[in-house]
N, C-alpha and C positions, 0 to 999 in steps of 0.2 A: 163200481164206484159205491166209496161211505154214503151213509146215512147225512142226509146235509142238516146237521141241529149243532148247535153254538158247543164250542167249547166250556166248559165247567166256568171259567171265568175270563171273563171279555174285560177288553180296555176301554177306556172314554178313546173316541176320534180326536186329532189335534192338526190345524190348517197347516198344509204344504210336508206336513210329514214324510218322509223320505217311505218309500216300500220298504228297506231293510229295517227303518229303525220302528216302525209299525210291527213285522215280523219278532222283530227281538222282545220291544215290549209285549206280544201278546206270549210267547212262547214264555218267559221268563213269571206274566204270568200266575203261567200253568204249570211252574216247575218243570219245566225240558227245557233243553238245551236249543238255543234256535236254529241247529244245523238240523234238527231233528221232527222237527213244527210240520211241516210238508210233505216230507215219507209219515209223517202219522197221520199226515189228512189223505195220502192218496192224491197230494198234488205235485205232479213231474214240472221242475224249473229248473231251463235251463236258457243259457247268455243268451242263446235265438231263442226266447219262447218268449212270445208277446204280453208284454204286462195284459194285458185285457181279459185273456183266458183262464187268470187267476181271481177278477173282481169277482165271478157269481162266487164260486168256491170258499172264496175269502172271507166274501162277505158272510155267509151260511153259516162258516167257523167261526167269525169274531161275533154273530147276533148284533150288526148291524144292516141298515137297508143298503140294500146293493149304492142307490145311486147317492147315497150318505159317502160310501164310502171311496166311490166314485170323483167325489166333487171332492175330497180332503186331502187326496194323496194326489200330487201333480203328475206321476207314472202313469195311473191311469185317464187322468184329462188327455196327456199327448197319445195315448193308445189310441183315442175317439178320433177321429181327424175333423166330427162333424162337431167336438163340443167349446175347441178353442175360442171360438166367439160368442158361446151361449151367456146369460147373466151366470155368474160364480167361476168363470173361466178367465173371465177377461182382466188384463195383468198378471197375473199370477205368473209363476219360477217356468220354464218350458226346463220339464227333466232332461230332454234331450240333445239340449244346447249347450255347449259347449263354457256359455256365458251363465250357466247357471251354478251355485256354489251349494255347496252341503255345510254346516254349520250348525251348533246348538242351539235350538231356539231359547227365547227366555226365558231362566230359569224361573220366575216370577208368574210369569206368564200360564206354564207347563203344573204350577200349583196351586194355580187358578182354576184351573182344567182339572184339579183330582188327579193330578198325575206326581207321582213321585219319581222315576224313572228320567233319566235324561233324552233330550228328542231330539232328535236331526231331522231338520228342516233343509229343503228348496230354499236360497234364497239367492236374492240378486245384489249386485256391488253397492245398491246405494244405500241398504237396510243395515244402517249401522249401529243405530242405538235403538232401543226399545223407549220410543215416545209415550206410552203408556207407565213404562214402571221404572225410567231412568236409567238405564242400563247399557253399560258399552256393551253392543254382543257379533260386531264386526270384525274388522283385522286384530289378526293376532290372535282370536280368540280359540280355543281347540277344546275346549272342557266347559260345562256350565258352570263347573263352581269359578274359572276365571273372569268370569261376566262384574265388570266391577261399576259401581256407582258412583254416575257422573252427575248427583242430584247438585253438589258444587259447581258445577263444571256449565254455566247458563250457556256461554259462546260454544257449545258443543252441540246443545239440543239446541240451539238455535240453527248451527249450520244445518243438522239431519234436517229438520223442516222447510229449510230452505232448498237444498239439494234433493227433496222430495216434492217440491214448489217445480224447479226448472224441471225435474222428468214428470211434471206434470203436464207442465207448457209447452216442452221441446219433443220431446218422447226419450224413453231410456233409451235407444242406441245411440242419439247424439250422443246427452249426457255423460255416458258411458263412455263416447270414444274420447269426449274431451277429460275425461276425468284424469289419465293417466300424467298429462302435461301439465292439469291443473295443480299434482299434488307435487310434482318434478319443482314447479316455478315457486310453491311455497317453502317446500325444504330449500331450496336456494339463499330465498329471501332471507328465511330465517340465518340460514350461514352469512349472508354476508351483511344483516344486521345486527347483527352475534343477539337475537330475541328482544328487543327493543324496550315490549312490552312485556316481558314475563311469561310468555303463557307456557312456554315448556315447562321453566320452574317452578310454577301455581301446579302447571299438572301435575308437576312428579310428588308433590308434597301431598296433594289430595290422595291420590293411586294408588302413593307407593309409601311403607310403613318405614319408621326411622332406619331402616338398613337399605334403605333404596328398592327390597321387593314388592310386590304387587302384593296390597292389599287382598287376603282372603275373600273370596265370595261368600265365605261358609260363616262370617263373623254374624251375631243376631240381629244386626243395622241391616243385613241387605241380605239376610235368608226369607 
């Protein structure tokens, strides 16, 4: 058993980050290949290894409180059968469910947390816009630099708030089950109505450049 002391460099925690993303950041901060971090710490991890067995040694290696790490990463919350109804756990994405999605976190949120690397988080279908920074972080985004500033699309921002309110009022399961049909109806309406309010044309002008390609997420305005 190696001595339980922090690695030379630690990294800040990020809400709802995946375990693999956190391990990757911790390894990179210490100039290690990601697949060598746990063997170096003599922490055994296989596909059948319960996540909660990693909590204590990983918290020590990362130099963070065990409870803080357990609350930050949903894999640890899901491994604790008594934690899902406790404060701080209610309404969080459940990593063990097929409805949970892995997506890059809002790059402006990670930058504000002092993190320069991409952070992958567990999320749910209803979180498509970062309302704090007005970035599209949802469907279609595979990398953080693809996140588009939608400040000039107020209807999209209002729709995200409305969707969030529906989830709060009716529950995520009910809204998620209705979402595919609503999306199908919307696109069918656009095709039949030929986009009478120029919604798609307005969106294309704002989020794409003159060639029709998505605007770069690395522009000074969106950094």
